[in-house]
N, C-alpha and C positions, 0 to 999 in steps of 0.2 A: 548452326548452334552455338557456337562462340560468340557470333556477334551479337546474338539475342541472347546470352546470360550476360555479356558485357552492358546491355542497353538495360539489364533489368538487375542491376546488383543495389540492393537498398542503400547500401553505404557509401556508392559511390555512383552519383546520378551523370548522367551527361547529358546536353543538350543537343537538338536537332543539329547543329554547326559543328558539336564536337565530335559527336557519333560519325557525322559526314567524313571529318576530317580522319580520324581511326580508321574508317574503311578506306579511302583514299593511300593511307599509308599502309594499310594492310597490302592490298593490291599493287601498289609501288615496290613492296618488297618482293612478291610472288609468289603470295599465298593465293591457293587454288580457290576457285567458286566464291570467290567475292562478292556480295551483292551489292547493289546500289542501296542507298539510303531508302529511296522508296521501294524497292523491292524487299527490303527488309520488313519494314512497316507490312507491307502487302502479306507477307507470311506470317507475322506475328498474328496480324487479325483472322487470318486462316486458322491458325492455331488454337487461336482463343476461341474462336466460334466452333469449333470442333471438339474441343475438349472442354471449355468452361463457359461459364455464362457472361453476358452483359451487367454493369450495373442496372440497377431498379431505379427508374424514375418514381418520385415520388412528391405527391403533393400534398402539401399540410393542411390543415382546417384553416389556417390563418392565409392560404394563400401563397406560402412559400415553396418554391422548390428546390429539391436536392435530390442527391443520388445517393443509393444505398446497395453496398455490394450484398450479393447472397449469403445470409448466415448458415442456412442449410447446405448449400456448397461447400462452405470453409470444414464446417464440421464432418458432412460426409467424406471429403478428401483426409482426413485423418483415418478415417476407417480403411480407407483404400492405401494407404501409407505404410510400408510394411516396416518403417524406423520408429511409427508413432501407434498403428494399432496395437501390437503386444502391450504395450504399458499402459493402454486405455484400461481404468476401472469401474464396472459399473454397478456394484454392489455396496454399500456402505458395510463397515467393518467394525464387529465387537473384538475387544481386546484385554485379556487378563491384567488386573491390577499389577504396574510396574514394567509393561510390556512399553516399549517407548512408542508416541505417538507423534507420527511426523506430515501424516495428511489430512486433508478435510474431512474426507470418506471415515475417517477413523473416530474423528470428533462428533459432534451432536448433531452438527446442522442437516446433514441427510436423513437423520432418523426421525427427524420431527416433521417429514412428509409420511402421508398415509403410504400403506403397501401399495395399493394400485397406483400413487402418483410416481413410484420408483420401478425399477427396470421390474416387469411382474414375469418372466419367466428364463428358464435356459435351456439350453439344447445340448444332448450328446448322443452322436452319432445322428440317428433317424429319428430319436425318440424327443420330445420337447415337453418341459413339466412347465405348468402353469400354477399360479395363486388361485384360490377360489377351486381348483378341479381335484377330482378324485383321482389319487395315485397308488401304487403298489411297492411297498419296501420289500427287499432283499427276503426279510424273515417272515413274509406274509400277511404283514400288518397293513391294513388299509389306511390313508391318512390323507388329509386337504393340507396341501400347503398354504399356508397364510401370509410368508413373507419370506425373501429369499437375502440371508445374510453372508458377511464372510468371518468368522471364528478364529482369528490368530491366524489370517491368511487363506483360511479350507472353505471354500463354499460350504454354506451350511442351510437351514431351511427351521423355522418355526412352521411345526406342525400341529393341528388338530386331530387326534387320535380318532377313527371310525371303526367302530363294532359290531359285528353280526347277530343280530336279532333272529327270531324265529323265521324259519324258512329261507326265502333269499332277501330278507329286507335288512338295509343297512341301516345305522344307528349312530347318530351324532347330534350333541347340543351343546349348549355353552358350558356346561358342566364338565363335558370331557376334557381330557387332560390334554394339556398344550406341551409338546416336548421339542427340543432341538436336535435336529439329525445331519450329519453329515450329508450333503447332497448327493454323495455316491451311492447311499443305501437306497436312493428312490430307483427302481427296476423297471416299472412298467408305467407308461404315462396315460392320460384321459382315453386318447383313439385306442390305444392298443385294448382297454378294459371293456367300452363300449360294445368291441367287436367280440367279446369274451364271455361277458359275465350276463345274466339275466338281467332283460331291461322290461319296463313298463310298456303300455302301448303307445305311449310319447316318445318313446325311444331312448327315455333316460334310465336312471336307478331307481331301484325302488327304495324307499325310505319309511321311516318311523313316522307316523302322526306326529311325535314329540320332537321329529328334527326339521319338519318342515319349515319352523322359523328362523331356524341356525345354519341350515346348509344353504351356500349361496347358489345361484342359477348357473346351470352347466350346460355346454362349456363355457367358460369365461368368453362375457360379452364383447370383450375387446378382438376377440378375435374375427367376429363379423362385422363390428362397429368400425374397426380402421383397416378391414379386408387384409388380416393377414395370412399368407398363404401357409400351407405345409412345409414349404421349405425355406421359410424366411422367421427370423431371428426379429422379436421387439426388443428396445430398449429405451432407455431414458437417460439424455447424457445432460450432465450440469455444463452450464456457460455462464462464465463472469464476464458482465457486460461494465465497462469502465469510460468515462465520459469527464471531460475538459475543455477548458476554452484554452487555444492555445496559441500562438502569433503565426500566421505562415509566413511571416519575414524571417530573416536570418539578423538583418539589422536591427537597433534598436525601436524603430518605429512598427509598432504594436498592429497588428491586424490580424483581429479575432476572428476564431473557426473554432466551433462545436465539433471538436474530435470524437467519434465513439469507435473504442477498440473491444476485440472481444478477445476471449481465449478458452480452449478445453478445458473445463474443471476437473474432468476425471483423470487427470493427468498427473502423475506424481509432480512433489515443488519443484525438486532438482531439474526437472525437466522442462518448467514452464519459466524457469529463468533466462532460457534461451529468448532472443529475440524471433527466431525462427518459428517461435509459436503465439507469437503476440497477431494479432490481425486487425489493421484499421478497415471498417467497412464503413463509415460515412465521415463525411466533412462537410461542414457549411458555414458561410459567411452569414448568411440571412435567415436559415431557421433558428429558432432558440432549442434549449435543451429537452423541453417536453416534446417538442414536434419530434426531436430525432429519435427522442426515444418511443414516441406512440408508432414508428416504425417498425423498431425493434419487436417492440411487445407484439404488433401483428404478426411479426414473422415467427416469434416464438411462440403465442397464442395456436398461429394456425398449424402446428404441429399433432397438436391434440386430436385434431380431427382427421388430418392428413398428415402422417407421420413422411419425414425424408427417407426417401428412397435408395440404398447406398450398396455397396458390396465391402465385405469384413474379409479382406485379406488374411489375417490371423486366422481365421477359422474356417475361409474358404466359403461362406454363406451369405446369402444375401439380407441385407438389413432394414428394420423400417426404427427409425429413429425421431422420439419425442422431446423436444428441448423442454429446458426448466431453468433459471435462474437463480441461484440459492444465495446470491451475494451483490453486492454493488461497490465494490473498490473503487474509491476516488478521494481527492481531499474534501477536508471540512466545510467550506461554503458550496462545493458541488452536491455532497450527500446531504446538506441541509434542502438544497432545492428537492432532489431527489425524493425526500422525506415529508415535502411540502410544509418545511417548517420555515418561520420566518426570518433566521439567521441569529449570528452569534450577539448581535448588539440588543436583543430585545428584553423585556421583562422576564422572560422564559427561554433562556440562552440555548437550551438543551435539547437535540433532536431526538433522544432517546430516552429522556424522561422528561417528568413536570418540575424538576428543581427550578426553583428563580421567586421572583419577587420585583418589588420596587427595590430603588436605591437602597430607604431605609430599612425597606423589611430583610434584605441580603445582610445586613449587618447584625440583625439578630440574632441570640444565640441558637436557635434553631436551625434556622434556616443556615446561619453562617456552618452550621455543624452537617447541615446535609449537603454542602456543596461537597464536601470530603468524603462522601458517602455515596455508593450508585440509589438513587431513588428506589424504593417499593412502588411509585406509581410511574409505570412504563406507557410510553406512548405505543398505538398498534395501530394496525391499517384501519380496522372498522373503524378505530374512534375518530381517525382522522377523515375518514369517508362521512362520516357524519356530521364532524363539524363542518365539512365542504358543501354539502348538502343545507346545513342550517343557513350556510352564508346565502345560499344560492336565493334561497328560499326568502332570505331578508333583504335581498336585493330585488325580487320580484314586489317587495312592498315599498322599495324606495327608502329604505332604511340603511344607509350607509354609518350613521353613528354608531348603531348597534354592532354594525359589521368592523369597523374601527375597532371598538371595545373589544369584541371577539378575537381578535387580531393581539392586541395586549394581552387580554386575558388566559389565552390558550397557546400562542406562540405558532398558530397555526395558518398559514399562509401559503396559495398555490397560486403560481404564476398563472396557470391556464384558468382556475377560478376565477382569480383577478379579473382576467379579461373579458370574461362570459359577466362577471359583477357588472362591470364598467358598461356592457352592452344592454343587461337587463335594468340598469339604472338609467340608460338615456331612451330607451323603451316607455319604461315608467313617466318620465320626465314628458316624455313626448305625448302620450296618451292623459297624462293630467292637464296640459296645455291645452290641448284639444277638447276637452271633455272634463271640467271643473267639477262638475255635478258628479261623477262617478265616484262609487265608493272605492275604499283602497282596498277592500277583499276583493270586487270585481275587476279592477284594474290588475291585481297580483294573479288571478286566476286568468286574464290575457296574456300576460306577460308571461307567465308558466307555459302556457299552451305555446308561446311564441317560440320561447328558450327550450322547450322539446321536441320542436322541429325544427332546430338546427341542426345540422351535421357537423360531426367530429366527437371529441371528448371536455365533457364539462369539466374534468377536472385531470390530476397526474394521474396518464396513464399506467405509470407503474402499480398502481393500485387494483389493478386489473389482472397481473400476472399471477397463475396459478401457485401458491404457496410461500409467495413475496410479500413480505412485511417491509417497507421501505426504512423505518424508523429503526426497527431492531437488525435488519440484514447489510446496515449498511457500518460494516466492523470500523474500528477506529485504528486508522491508519497511522504507522509507525514513522516514517518519513515526514509527514507533515504534521503529525503532533508533538513528536517526541524530539526529532531532530530539528526540523524548522520552527517548532512552537517552542516547547520546555527550554530546549540548549541555547537555543538562539535569543530568549529570555534572560537567562543566566547571562550567556554573553554580552547581551547589551547592557544588562542591569551593571555586571561589575566593569565596563568600560566607560561608560557613562558616569557612574557615582562611586567609585572604587579606585579604580587605576589612573596613575599620572605616568607620564611618559616614561620615566624613571621604571616604575613598576613595569611596563609591556617591553620595554629594553628585556630588563632581568626574565622577563616568562618567556620573551622569542629565546634568550639563550638556554634555559633550560628545556624549551621544547626542542629546538636545534641538538642536544647533546642527548637526546632520549634514546635509548636501545627500542629499536623499532620491529627488532627480530620476530618477536612472537605475537606479532598484533595484526599481519596481513592487511594494513594501511599504507595507502602510495606514500613515497618519503615525505617528510615534514618540511614545508615551506614555511617555515615561522614567520621570518621577515616580510612575506606576502601577507601571510594572515593579520599581522599587526597593520600594517600599511594599509589594506585593505577591510579592516576589519567591521565596516559595515557592510561588507558586499560579499558574503561567506555563503558558499552553499551547502549541499547536503552531505558531501564527502570532508569537509571540513570539521564541521558540528560532528560527524561520527568519530573524526579522529579527537577532535576535543574529548568528548564524553569519554573517552579510553584513556585519556593521559592529562586531561587538566589539573584531578586533585592531586596527581604526585608532584605538582609544579609551583603549587600558589600559597604554600609556606611562607609566611614574612608580610606577604600582601594581601592580604584579606582579614577578616575578621573570623573569629570560630564559627558563627553562625552563617556566615558566607561557606566558609570549608564544608562545612556539614550540609550544605544545601550542594556545593558541586559535589562530592562524595556522593549524597544519595543520587543525583542525577547517573552517576556511572553505576552505580548498584543496580537501577534499574533498567538502564541500558544492557548491561550483563546478561539481566535475564529476559531480554524480548529476544535479542538476536539471537537464538538458537534454532537449530533444526528439527530438533524433535523433544520431547518430553517424556520423561520416565515413567514419573507419579503426576497425575495429574493433580488431584485434591491437592498434595505435597507441596507442587508446585504453585500453585494458584494462590493459598494461604503465604508461602515466600513472597510471591508478587505483591501480593494485596500490601503486604508489610512493605516491599521496596516504595510501591507507589506512595502508600500514606507517608512514609517517612518522608518522600519528596515533597508531598503537600506542606505536611509541617514545619520542615526546613523554609519551604517558601513562605509561610505564615510569620514564620520569627523573624524573617528578613525584609518583607514587605506584606503586610497583614493584608492589603486591600488587591493584592496582585491575584487569588485565585478569583473574586467577582469580576474582575475584567476580563479575562482569559478565560475563555471555555475551555480551552485544550486541557487546562490544568484538570478542571473537573471533568473531562471524557476521559481520564488515565483511570478513573474509578470504574470505568464500564470495560476496560481493557478484558479483568479477568473472566467476564462472562463471555465478551467476545472469543476468546481464545478457548473456552471451552466448548464453543458451539463451531468454531472454524478452525481450530487448530494452532500452531505455533503463529504468533506474531508475523513474521517474515514470509508466513504462505499467502497473506493477503495482504502484503505491500505492495506499492503503485510503481516502486524504482523502475522495473522492468515497461511498465507503461510511459513512463517519464521518460527513458531513455529512446524510444521508438521516437521523440518529436523530431527529433533532428531528420529523421529518415522523413517524416510528414514535410517540414518546411522544404526539404529539398525536393519533395515533390510540388510544393507550392508555388515556388521560384520557378518551377521550370513551366509553369502551367501560361499559357497567354492571357489568362484572366477574365476572357470571356465565358468561360462556363468553369470553373475553379472546382466546384464541387463533384462534376463530371469526370475533368480529366485528370483530377486525384485519384477518383475511384477506380478510373480505367488502370489507370498507373500501378496502384496497390492489386487490382486484380491480375496484372500481366505478374507483375512480379510472385503472386502466388502460383501461378502457373510455372514458371521456371523452378520454383522450389520443388514443387510437387513433380514435375518431369525430372530432376535432376535426385532425387531421393529414391526414385525407383517408384512414385506411386500410380496406381491403376485411373485407368477411365473410361467411359463406354465408348466405345468405336460406334457413332451411329450409323453406317454403312452396314460394317459385320455384326452389330448389336452382340459386340464381345467386348470383356473388359481386357482390357492390353495396357501397355507400358511402353517406357521407353527404352532404346535397344541398351545392350551391355556398356558400350561405348561411353552412351553418354551418363549412363547411372557412376559408373568408374569414375567421372570428373568429380564428383562430391567425395565420393570414398578416398578417393586418391589425395586430392589438392588441397592443401591448408589455406591457401589462398582465400578459394572460393568458400570453403569451410567461413571462414573468418568473415568474409564480407556478407555473407547470408546469415550469418546469424546463427550458424550451426555448431556443436560442439559432439564430436564424436563420443559414443560411449568408450570408455575408460577404464583399467582394471589397475589397482594400486599394486606395483611391483616394486615390494619391499626391499631396500638395500641398493636399490640403482643407485650410483655415484654420476657426478660430473667431475670430470679433471680438467685442470689447468692446462696450457700448454706445456709442455716438457721444455721449451725453450725458456719459458718464465720461472717453473717451478720444476726442476731435474731430480730424477728418484734420487733417495738419501738410503743410507744403508742403515739396517734395522737398530743398530746399537745407538744411532743418533737420534732416535725415537724415543718421544715419552713412555711410550708402553714398553718400551724394554726395562725400563727401569722400576715396573711395577706388574710384571708378568707372574702370575699366580700357577701355580701345580696343578690346580682346577681346569687350567682353561687348557690343558693338553703340553704337547711338544714344544718348547721354547722355539722360534725360528732362529734359522742360519744368521750367527750374528753378520755375516756380510750379506746377506740377500739385502735386495733394493726394492724400498718401496714408495710409491707415488703417495701425494697428500690430496687427498680430492677435498672440492671447494664445497658440494653439496652431497647430502645423501636422504632415501626418500624412507621416511619412518611408516610404521605399520597403518597408520591412519591415512598414509598419503601425504603427510606436511614434507615440504620440501626443507631438510635443515641445513643451515650452515654453520658454519665453523665459528665459535664464541655463541653459539645458539644455546637458549636453555633447554632441557629435554625432560621428560620423567621416559625413563628405562624401567625395562619390568627384568627382572633375574630371580630364580628358584622362587616366583609367586610374590616378590617383593617389590614394590616402587621404588624406584630412586632418581632424586632429584640432580642432574648434574648440570655443567656445562661443557658442550664440547669442546674439549681440546686439538683434536686431531681427527682425521678419519684417514685411516691407512689402505691402501689398495694395492696387495702382491700378488701372494700366492692363495691369500684369502682376503677377504674385507673384514677389518678390525675399525672400531671407535671407542676412543680414550676420551673419558669422561673427568672432568674435574668434580669431585663428591660434594654436595651439599647437603645439609639437614634441613627438611620442613619440618619446624617445629610445632609442639602443640597449643604455643601462646600464640593469641592476637595483639599484633600492634597497639599502642596505646591509644595511637590516633586515628591510624585509619582502620582497625578493626579487620586487618586483613591478615592471613597467616606470614609468620615470619620466618625468612632461610639464613643460614648463617652456614660458615666453614664448621667442620668437624674439630672439637677441642681436642686440646692435647691426651685428656684422659679417655676420650672416645677412640682416639687412634690406638692407645699403650694397651688399654685394658680391653675394650669392647672391638677391638680388630678392625676398626671401622680404618679404609684406606684413603688419602688424600684425591688420590685417583684411580680409575678401575677402567678395565678393558670389558667390553661388550659387543657381543654380535650386533649385526645391522639391522636383524629382525628382533631385537631386545628395545628397540628404541620406539615407544608408544607415539609421541604427541609433543610438539614444543607448545611453550608458555612464555609467557609474558612474565618475567622476573624483573624488578626494578631497584637500583640502590636507594640505599634508603638515606637519602640527601638530606632528610628533615633531620632526623639523628645526629648524623654525619658533619652537617652546618656545612657541606659543598659550595663552594666560593666560584664565580665565574673566572676563568685565566686564561692568557692567550695561548692558543693548540696551533698556530699557524697562519698561512696567508691565505685569504680568499681567492678561489677562482671563478675566472668569467670568460667566457668565450674559450673555454676549455684551456686556458692559461693562468698560470700562478700571475698573482699581482702583488702591488705592494702592498695592499690592505691587510691590517690585522684582521682576524678573526677569533673571536671568544668563544669558548665552551666550558662547560663546567667540569670542574677538575674533583674526583671524587678523594675524601679523604683517607678512603680505605676500600680495602676489596672483600670484606667480610659481612658485611649486613645486609642484608635484601629483605623485598617486601614482595610476595606472589601479589601481581595487579590482578584484581578478584574485578575490576570493573574492563578489561579484556573481552571482548565479544567471541574471539578465536577460541573452541576448544573449552568455553567456559565450564559445558556439559562432563566433559572429560574431567576437571579437576575435581568438579561436585561427587564424581563416581568415585576415584580414590582419595579423597581427603575425607576426612571424619567429617561427619554433619555438624561437629561443634564448630568448626573452623569456617564454614559455609554457608551456615542459616544466618539469617538478618535476625536482630531485637530492633523490636519499636524502641523510637527515639522517647516516646511517653508512654509510660504505662498506663496512665489515666489520661486518655486523648480527649475524653468528653471536658474535663475541667479546663487543660491546655486550651481548648477550642474557646471555650468562655472565657478565658483572660484574652485571647487574641481577637474575639469578636469584639471584646470591651475598648480594644486598641483599634481596631477598625474604625469602630466607631467614632473614635476621639480624631482620629487621622482625616476622616471623611470630612467632619466640622472643620478642621483645622484648613484642610484644602478650598473646601467653601469658602472660609475667611479671607483666603488668600488671593482666591478666585475674583469674590466680590471687593476687594481690597482694589485688584487689578483693572478691575472694571472701572472703578470710581476713577483711579488715577489717569485711567484712559480718555474717560469723560471730562473731567476737569482740564487735561489737556486739549481735547478737541475744543472745551468751551473757550478756552484763554485761543487758542486759534483763532477762532470764531469772531471773538471781541477783537481781537488786533485788527481781523479782514473787515470788520465793521466799521471801527475806526478810520483805517484807512479809505474804507470808502466813502464815508461820511467827510472826511479831508478832501478828498478830491472831488467829492459831489458840490463842495463849498468852492471850491478853485474854479470848478468847470458847471456851472448850475445848467440843468436843462434836465429833458426826461430820463436822460439814460442814464446820468448820475444818481437820480431819484430812484431809480430800479434798483440800481445796484444797491443802495443805500438799504433800500425796504428788503430785499433778499437776503443781505447780511446780519440785518435784524432777526428777521424770519429764523435763518439757519440757528442764531443765537437761541430762539427763542424754544426751537425745537430740541436742542443737545440739553436744555435746561428739564424738557420735559422726560426726556428719554432717561436721563439721569433717576429722577423718581422711579418711571416703570422698571428700571433697571435694579433698583433696591428693592423694589416689592416683591420680583419675581420670584418665586420659588423654584431653584433648577429641579429639585426632588419632584415637583409637578409633571415634569417632559417625561410622557409616557414610555417614548421607544429611547429613551437615553439611560442606560445603566447606573447613572452616576448624576452627581448633581454638579461637576466639576470639569471642565474639558481638560485642564490640566492634569487634574487626578486621574482620568482616565482615557489618558492619551493614548492611542494603539499603534502608532507609526514604528514601533521597533518589529512589529510582525506584519510584512508587506501583505500577507495571502489574507488577512483579517481587515487592515486596516485602510480607508479609504476616506479621505477628507470631505468633511461636511461643507462642502461649501457651494451656496446658490450659485451660479453664474448667471447673471443678464445682461443683456445684449441693449448697451445703448443704441438710440437711434442715429441713424448714418446722417452725418451732417452734408449737407448738398452746396457745392459752391454755388454763388448767386450767378456765376456766367450760364452753369448749367440746371440751374432751378426751372426754365423756362421748357428746357428740354425732356426732363423729366418729368414735368407734371403733364396730367393728363386733364381731356375734356371731360 
């Protein structure tokens, strides 16, 4: 068992040679029952065959072969896993205003499905209550459940009330009352009622004539259509499908694979942040994204007619599962492809709306302003489907010109459809060549008949998934859009256009001097970030977004500072785990994103027209309303699994990589399922069984295996738990030498014995689970009041006490940052208001820590030598400089910090945390900026034209020189060869003259797919995910050596 576990650790992969060596060492050390590598592989194959399924072979409509792990089994295992099944949520939830929203089922997305597309029933004991079936409440009222939901965590039902008419007739119409009742109020289900009440000749209930158009068919048709037995529950499970192109190599040599992962969208967001719940189901070097998504589509849709059968270990009942895909998390290029969108460089570059136009039109007042707003003209799946059908129809008529115009005018372009367009055009041309007299309509009908007869999808397979709209269900992803988009643009702009080497040196010192105790970011490596400033990754930009605004004073313009601060304000409002008041939050978020876009306009008016990621920020509020907090549809957890995929890829023999990788992921899933106590159906016994207690204990007790399997055990917050240093380093001290002894008050109780000994702890756990260290800034709560303080000491003796250095969070905002200001109590406050400089609090009075930074802008703090640099754990002779603060009295509450931002908003007055727009009249500001954008665009065009003329003139001069040299050489050595060289040089000079005239006459704005007229103006190379060099590679003919010319020639 241990050898099998070792061979299937996701984060620690072994080759066959390494595994064989491990087994040999184990045997040499005397371990019992050590198998050979061949024996281990045989046992693994037997376990996989007995407990799980093998990857499915798929051949796409283009003939590509790849392998897919069964999604049905992946989700079924979650229900059979005791550590997962209890967390699965099957019903959407409605919450009261003010109740925090943290999960997707509390948002609007699930509620967009029709009731019969969601989980249609629930069971209680032997009773099963279905929608559209008669039920009896405890109070004797007949009702027909319309849908099942949760109301503030309690399962409830929307029901239509049924009344009794004369005799035994029942009455229910569209005018009947619709109520919301708790599911516990339902007492008798349809099966019980049909056996106790009077029925008609057909065995059903007797209804009034007016009710027949309202009352649905009973029992629910899904019972028979899906063959749901009386002891089986039917549920709908939401599945998130993620896809990306990932390199299969560990080295920099790119080896493209299309990788598809899924996760159970019915699990809580915190649970889904574990790699344990990220399942890789497919990878392929050959099949394209639509081909692999078609296989996923087929598995999802098949469950609508043949549900997945499994065992729910939580309810101890059999389950039938229907799978649905509510959203498609991915990066922006992949989401554009999934939405059948042409991409970010089109005239209409947004996959979610119809904003756009030519480069000239985009700088007009209306379209420029519309770029800062979510367009009212949204794309839709039906619209995309109609446009693709029209493109296929045009292809059957051989009209490629109109198809290209459609791509340009709508931005709708699908890879699958493009393939069939090319095939249809080829068929049209073939028939036209064979039968010139045939009419276009006749040829079109024949091509259409041929096209309809071809197997496979003719357009995006995602358009066929029930309830999925790829244009709107591709939520804006914060990792690629905000960190690797907005923050990367700012960082690149400042490094290339503003900062000198001296500025970067000063910034590095400031960043390195920063107190990061309240930010939950990794230690800042400022020198590394400056040295490799063009190669930073997401974690660096996440740190910069929370810190940069505090350190750019004196090295940026006011407009640039506003831009950097606006980015921090936006980031703090996005990286939150829950939302208290959705409408208020979205309004505040809209202001934050609007301020960022306006700040970008002030710095670079053309930037928003080039970078579609800036426009996508306007769609974030709609996505958050539908899908919940932005971090819930972030792809960071999927991206973190790339290392596991590469480890599997490089250990394949590359003969069948898709199959090998799928098999290895299936094997890893098996080990995770067995160790976590999951059940599987024993084929011989026909029973649901699980691994023994000893095997299950491995995962529960061993943190090493937990970490390597990507699983985090549930942890309860233990407030007041401390960590002590070694007694040798910090021995106990007497009470009278502590700071707390000088500030003890009678309200705290009896003063400890002066000679009692106390230990100084390193950390203590706050109420919300934060691990707080000495000198950390915290908010404590005493007598119902929140107190800001800095931890001076954590004492552990007969009891645990925390001494806080008290500060006051004022009601005034910083004049530059607009954030709350913190300061020490003044003398008057200490003497008159009885506010002590230090206070002593109990451990569970510490609520949470926060980021408080020194006001270096106000204090004009400068760098100073602070010690010697350490290398290789040793002190060197090199000096290290840090910022020396001029005082210890003036501080700022860092409102760009992600951690505990919502906690700060809950305890601080709204006037201190609510953003104000940068411009009251945004429309006037946008008109002014649009005019600047037009001027800047024309200026850039003129510069580009001048650059082209200069390049052409230089080429012309060099050609003239070459022609003169060739003429002189021909005069010295007359002959055919010299004459040919002279003629070639003259022809080259003539061509250059003609190209110069042609370039001057060409209007770059007439290029349909280029969003601007100047290559320099719209250069996108600062964004690796969006930019690709538009260079056409041409292959020159191979020169054959004269001696080999005869060998290579053919007769």
